[in-house]
C-alpha positions as CSV (number, residue, x, y, z in Angstrom):
1,M,5.2,17.5,1.8
2,Q,6.8,20.4,3.7
3,F,10.4,20.7,2.3
4,L,12.8,22.0,4.4
5,K,14.5,25.3,4.8
6,I,18.0,26.2,5.5
7,S,17.3,29.7,7.5
8,N,14.1,31.8,6.0
9,E,17.0,34.4,4.9
10,K,17.8,34.9,1.2
11,N,21.1,34.9,2.1
12,P,22.1,32.3,4.9
13,S,25.3,32.7,7.4
14,I,27.9,30.1,6.6
15,G,27.4,29.6,10.0
16,E,23.6,28.4,9.5
17,V,24.0,25.9,6.3
18,L,27.4,24.3,8.0
19,R,24.1,23.6,11.4
20,F,21.8,23.2,8.6
21,W,23.7,20.5,7.3
22,R,25.4,19.1,10.2
23,K,21.8,18.5,11.6
24,L,20.5,17.5,8.6
25,K,23.5,14.0,8.4
26,R,22.8,13.7,12.3
27,I,26.4,14.5,13.1
28,S,27.6,15.7,16.2
29,Q,30.1,18.4,15.9
30,M,32.8,16.7,17.9
31,D,32.4,13.7,15.4
32,L,32.5,16.6,12.6
33,A,35.3,17.8,13.9
34,L,37.6,15.0,13.8
35,D,37.4,15.0,10.4
36,V,38.0,18.1,8.9
37,G,40.8,18.2,11.6
38,V,39.5,20.9,14.0
39,S,38.9,21.7,17.1
40,T,35.2,21.7,18.3
41,K,35.7,24.8,19.9
42,H,36.8,26.1,16.1
43,L,33.9,24.7,14.6
44,S,31.6,25.9,16.8
45,F,32.9,29.3,16.0
46,V,31.8,28.4,12.5
47,E,28.8,27.7,13.2
48,T,28.3,30.6,15.4
49,G,29.6,33.4,12.8
50,R,31.9,34.3,16.1
51,S,35.0,32.7,13.0
52,K,35.3,32.7,9.1
53,P,36.3,29.7,7.7
54,S,39.1,29.5,4.8
55,H,38.5,27.7,1.2
56,N,40.4,25.2,2.7
57,L,38.0,24.4,5.5
58,V,34.9,25.1,3.5
59,L,36.2,21.9,1.7
60,K,37.0,20.0,3.7
61,I,33.6,20.1,5.7
62,A,31.4,20.4,2.0
63,Q,33.4,16.9,1.4
64,A,33.0,15.5,4.9
65,L,29.1,15.8,5.0
66,K,29.3,14.1,1.8
67,L,27.4,16.8,0.1
68,P,27.0,17.4,-3.9
69,L,28.8,19.9,-6.0
70,R,25.8,21.6,-6.4
71,H,25.2,22.1,-2.6
72,R,29.4,22.9,-1.6
73,N,28.9,25.4,-4.4
74,S,26.6,27.3,-2.5
75,F,28.4,26.3,0.7
76,L,31.8,28.0,-0.8
77,K,29.4,31.2,-1.9
78,A,27.5,31.3,1.4
79,A,31.7,32.0,2.9
80,G,31.9,33.9,0.5
81,Y,34.0,32.4,-1.9
82,A,33.5,32.0,-5.2
83,A,31.5,28.7,-6.9
84,M,33.7,26.5,-7.3
85,F,32.4,23.6,-9.6
86,S,30.8,24.4,-13.2
87,E,27.5,23.1,-14.9
88,E,28.0,22.6,-18.7
89,P,25.4,21.7,-21.0
90,F,24.4,17.6,-20.8
91,N,24.4,18.7,-25.3
92,G,27.7,21.6,-25.0
93,Q,30.9,20.4,-26.6
94,K,32.9,19.8,-23.2
95,L,29.9,16.5,-22.3
96,E,30.5,15.4,-25.6
97,I,32.7,12.6,-23.9
98,V,30.6,11.9,-21.3
99,R,27.4,11.3,-23.6
100,H,29.1,9.0,-25.7
101,A,30.1,6.7,-23.2
102,L,26.4,6.9,-22.1
103,K,25.8,5.8,-25.8
104,R,28.6,3.0,-25.5
105,M,27.0,1.7,-22.3
106,L,23.6,2.4,-23.2
107,E,23.8,-0.1,-27.1
108,K,25.8,-2.5,-24.6
109,H,22.7,-3.3,-22.4
110,E,20.7,-3.8,-25.8
111,P,18.1,-5.6,-26.3
112,Y,17.4,-5.0,-22.5
113,P,16.3,-1.3,-21.9
114,A,17.9,1.4,-20.2
115,F,17.9,5.1,-20.1
116,V,19.9,8.2,-18.9
117,I,18.0,10.2,-16.2
118,N,19.8,13.7,-14.1
119,S,19.1,14.2,-10.2
120,A,15.0,14.7,-11.3
121,Y,14.4,12.1,-13.5
122,K,14.0,13.3,-16.8
123,I,14.8,11.2,-19.6
124,L,18.3,12.5,-21.0
125,M,19.0,9.3,-23.4
126,A,17.6,5.7,-23.9
127,N,18.9,2.4,-26.4
128,S,16.0,1.0,-29.0
129,G,14.5,-1.6,-26.3
130,Y,14.1,1.6,-23.9
131,V,12.4,3.1,-26.8
132,K,10.8,-0.4,-28.4
133,M,9.4,-2.0,-24.3
134,I,7.7,1.7,-24.5
135,E,6.1,1.7,-27.7
136,F,4.8,-1.4,-27.1
137,L,3.4,-1.0,-24.0
138,A,1.3,1.9,-23.9
139,G,2.1,3.8,-27.2
140,K,4.6,5.7,-29.6
141,Q,3.0,9.4,-27.8
142,V,4.0,8.6,-25.2
143,L,7.6,8.8,-25.3
144,T,6.9,12.5,-27.0
145,K,4.0,13.1,-24.3
146,Y,6.3,12.6,-21.0
147,D,10.5,13.0,-20.9
148,N,10.0,11.7,-16.7
149,I,10.2,8.9,-15.9
150,Y,8.0,9.3,-12.5
151,H,5.4,11.3,-15.0
152,L,5.0,8.4,-17.4
153,T,5.5,6.0,-14.8
154,F,2.6,7.8,-13.0
155,A,0.4,9.1,-15.8
156,E,-2.2,6.8,-16.5
157,D,-2.1,7.0,-19.5
158,G,1.5,5.7,-19.4
159,L,3.0,2.8,-17.4
160,R,1.0,2.3,-14.3
161,P,-2.0,0.3,-16.0
162,Y,0.8,-2.4,-16.8
163,I,2.7,-2.6,-13.6
164,K,1.8,-6.1,-11.7
165,D,1.7,-4.7,-7.9
166,W,1.2,-1.5,-8.8
167,P,0.3,-0.2,-4.6
168,G,3.9,-2.2,-4.0
169,I,6.1,-0.2,-7.0
170,K,3.9,3.2,-6.2
171,Q,4.6,3.0,-2.7
172,F,8.3,1.9,-2.8
173,M,8.1,5.0,-5.9
174,L,7.6,7.6,-3.9
175,N,9.3,6.7,-0.2
176,R,12.9,6.6,-2.5
177,L,11.6,10.1,-4.0
178,L,10.8,11.8,-0.7
179,D,14.0,9.9,0.7
180,E,15.9,11.7,-2.2
181,A,14.3,15.2,-2.5
182,V,14.1,15.7,2.0
183,S,18.6,14.0,1.7
184,T,20.2,16.5,-1.7
185,Q,17.7,19.5,-0.5
186,N,16.7,19.3,-4.1
187,A,14.3,21.7,-4.9
188,E,13.3,19.9,-7.7
189,L,13.1,16.9,-6.7
190,S,10.3,18.7,-4.0
191,T,8.6,19.8,-6.9
192,L,8.2,16.4,-8.9
193,Y,7.0,14.7,-5.6
194,E,4.2,17.1,-4.8
195,E,2.9,16.6,-9.1
196,I,3.4,12.6,-8.3
197,K,1.2,12.5,-4.8
198,E,-1.1,15.7,-6.6
199,L,-1.7,13.1,-10.6
200,D,-2.3,10.1,-8.1
201,K,-5.7,10.5,-5.5
202,D,-6.3,6.8,-4.8
203,S,-4.7,7.4,-1.0
204,S,-6.5,4.3,-0.1
205,L,-3.9,2.4,-1.7
206,M,-1.3,4.1,0.9
207,D,-1.4,1.1,3.2
208,F,0.3,-1.0,1.1
209,Q,3.9,-1.1,2.6
210,V,6.0,-3.0,1.0
211,D,10.0,-3.5,2.6
212,D,11.7,-0.8,1.4
213,N,15.2,-2.6,2.1
214,L,15.0,-5.0,-0.2
215,P,18.4,-5.1,-2.2
216,I,16.4,-5.3,-5.3
217,L,13.2,-4.4,-6.6
218,S,11.3,-6.9,-8.8
219,L,9.1,-4.7,-11.7
220,T,6.6,-6.5,-13.6
221,F,5.0,-5.2,-17.0
222,E,1.7,-7.2,-18.3
223,K,0.0,-6.2,-21.5
224,D,-2.4,-8.8,-22.8
225,A,-0.6,-12.1,-22.5
226,M,2.4,-10.8,-22.0
227,Q,4.4,-10.7,-18.9
228,A,7.7,-9.2,-18.4
229,S,10.2,-8.9,-14.4
230,F,13.1,-6.8,-14.1
231,F,15.0,-5.7,-11.6
232,T,17.2,-2.4,-11.9
233,T,20.6,-1.1,-11.1
234,I,20.9,2.9,-11.6
235,T,25.1,3.3,-12.4
236,T,26.7,6.5,-12.1
237,L,30.1,8.2,-13.1
238,G,33.0,8.0,-11.4
239,S,35.5,11.1,-9.5
240,P,32.7,13.9,-11.5
241,I,33.7,17.5,-10.8
242,D,31.2,19.0,-13.4
243,L,27.5,18.9,-11.3
244,T,26.3,17.6,-14.0
245,T,28.2,14.8,-14.9
246,Q,27.8,14.3,-11.5
247,E,24.0,14.2,-11.0
248,L,23.5,12.3,-14.0
249,R,22.0,7.7,-14.1
250,I,21.8,4.8,-16.2
251,E,18.8,2.6,-14.9
252,S,19.1,-0.5,-16.9
253,L,16.9,-2.7,-16.4
254,F,17.8,-7.2,-16.7
255,P,15.6,-9.8,-16.8
256,V,14.3,-12.2,-13.7
257,D,13.7,-15.1,-15.9
258,K,14.3,-17.4,-18.8
259,N,10.4,-15.9,-20.0
260,T,11.0,-12.2,-20.3
261,T,14.9,-13.0,-21.5
262,E,13.7,-14.7,-24.4
263,L,10.6,-11.7,-25.3
264,F,14.1,-9.6,-26.3
265,P,14.3,-8.4,-28.7
266,L,10.8,-7.6,-28.8
267,E,8.7,-7.0,-31.8
268,I,7.2,-4.5,-32.8
269,S,4.1,-5.1,-35.2
């Protein structure tokens, strides 16, 4: 994948950063100017470097462009201001209340699988329903071998052999990862995409098409005589003011039929 770059310069100007994001979001100067309450001429001057935006205007533009907090910090720095949003370690003391809330949400979803990931799909927390399902399908060893849901899913010794209609699921997941990498400009996602593409050598399967606009993607696991079908929901935390917190997601698997419902809780022999 050709990962987009704001500029060839190490420290791009606020004008370069603004122009890059505005074009990526496909917003005209006029529409953006109306959204932030300035004239089109003033916004144009900011893009060309003829005018330096105030701290307040930088934040207004970042909000209008719906930039993640991580990129809002970069936006501020490009304009000559200090970063505004902190990035607390997930296991740090300040996020203890967040971890407690996540733990309760995971427990409430028992006996069905649920797990917490960050923006790069690293698995940070999981409930026992998730642990038991992964252990049943691929073995206990993969729980420690893979800490990324994409690596776990695409690995030959991971979930891949047990996913029904794998070509379609693979295509959907790759498309989603690529879209996220481009739209968020997250370098970790770009690297992950290249790693996953390297794992998947059978390019012929890429011709299998799925409708990415479907409201729900059904995911079916098969092993021996067992078949379990789920749809997933993704939950984020409201009103985050910290980078780590904003990038947390809870992925929960819900059974789509009676057979799957009755399989849980799974009994691992």
